[in-house]
C-alpha positions, -999 to 999 in steps of 0.1 A, spaced: 0 0 0 12 35 -9 1 70 2 1 101 -19 1 135 -2 -18 157 -26 -25 194 -29 -58 201 -47 -67 234 -63 -102 237 -76 -116 262 -101 -145 268 -77 -123 273 -46 -137 245 -25 -148 209 -22 -185 215 -25 -208 245 -28 -215 243 10 -178 241 17 -172 272 -4 -200 291 14 -186 280 48 -151 293 39 -167 327 33 -184 330 67 -170 360 86 -155 350 119 -154 312 112 -122 294 101 -120 259 87 -92 242 107 -96 207 91 -121 183 76 -121 153 100 -144 130 80 -160 130 45 -183 104 30 -208 100 2 -240 79 1 -258 61 -26 -283 89 -31 -255 113 -39 -257 132 -6 -227 134 16 -214 143 51 -187 166 63 -173 167 98 -152 199 103 -130 212 130 -137 249 132 -126 279 152 -142 312 158 -179 323 161 -200 293 169 -233 312 165 -222 323 130 -216 286 122 -250 277 136 -267 304 115 -248 293 84 -260 257 89 -297 267 93 -298 291 64 -275 277 37 -291 261 7 -278 226 3 -275 217 40 -299 189 48 -290 186 85 -263 197 110 -250 194 145 -225 214 165 -203 192 186 -178 196 214 -185 233 219 -163 237 249 -129 255 244 -116 276 215 -126 252 188 -156 231 179 -169 205 154 -196 209 128 -214 180 113 -231 187 80 -253 165 58 -253 180 23 -270 177 -10 -249 164 -40 -223 188 -51 -190 191 -71 -161 185 -71 -167 164 -39 -191 140 -58 -166 133 -85 -137 129 -61 -156 105 -39 -167 85 -70 -130 82 -80 -121 69 -45 -149 43 -47 -141 33 -83 -104 28 -76 -108 14 -40 -89 43 -24 -89 55 12 -92 92 21 -69 96 51 -82 124 74 -78 151 86 -80 171 53 -63 204 58 -70 238 42 -43 263 33 -46 301 36 -49 302 -2 -78 279 -4 -59 248 -15 -68 214 0 -42 191 14 -52 154 15 -36 120 18 -49 93 -4 -40 56 3 -42 26 -20 -23 4 -44 2 23 -64 -13 16 -98 -48 24 -86 -36 57 -72 -19 65 -105 -50 57 -125 -73 77 -102 -50 108 -106 -51 105 -144 -89 103 -142 -93 134 -120 -117 161 -134 -101 189 -154 -116 214 -130 -92 202 -103 -55 208 -104 -36 180 -86 -1 184 -73 16 154 -57 38 166 -28 50 133 -13 47 96 -20 56 68 4 49 34 19 17 35 40 17 18 75 -18 15 90 -4 16 125 13 49 119 -2 76 142 -11 112 135 19 126 154 1 159 161 -26 140 180 1 131 206 3 167 217 -18 186 241 -40 214 226 -15 241 238 16 222 226 -1 217 192 -10 254 190 25 266 198 41 240 175 18 248 145 24 285 150 61 280 151 60 260 118 37 285 101 59 314 112 91 299 99 107 289 132 120 257 117 133 272 84 170 278 77 176 306 86 148 309 112 120 332 102 113 340 139 129 334 172 113 322 205 108 357 218 88 367 187 68 335 190 61 343 226 49 378 218 26 365 191 12 338 215 9 360 245 32 340 268 68 339 281 97 327 258 105 301 285 69 288 280 73 286 243 107 267 247 90 242 271 61 235 248 83 231 217 108 208 234 79 186 247 62 186 213 95 178 195 103 150 220 69 133 216 68 134 178 105 123 174 99 94 198 69 84 177 88 88 145 117 66 153 93 39 166 73 38 133 82 8 112 103 16 81 94 5 46 116 -22 31 
């Protein structure tokens, strides 16, 4: 089994008309898509991890054409989850059909970039992955960012972190802390995160330790 890390750029700017509308809601940010599926009648489900204004997300869910049902989940803390049952829509319909046709697994979470691109990992047999990519709709630009051997037991390393460790680590990555030369230092990260540099250092060291320990214990491909 192989995995392809793929960057999708769609002409329409989203996976589905409802997804595009959600991306435009003021005060709500799509952090990730935790689950996606399609049913025989063409309808589908999305489970998002969102941040921001929960009431704006609720109003969106009750007033947006194409939403058949919704639920707000895990509303404690800074983030929350939004479950949506949606009418058929593109390009999600075509993409899910390709996954079913070529027996592929969509590995979640699916991430969204600041530019509206979609980052997704697809798992399957190499020849089936290759054929599915060739069959992708012309309205979707597909860029392969990484290919490798897939291990079902491999964990999502970020899930090993506490919420605060993940927040600090992701901000450090996005700000260029791990680039050469560094884009920011720990003091600048601390100012942006509203904490002391020593706190940033502690969170980063713990995050790095957890993820590196998990990485070296992951089975290697032959």
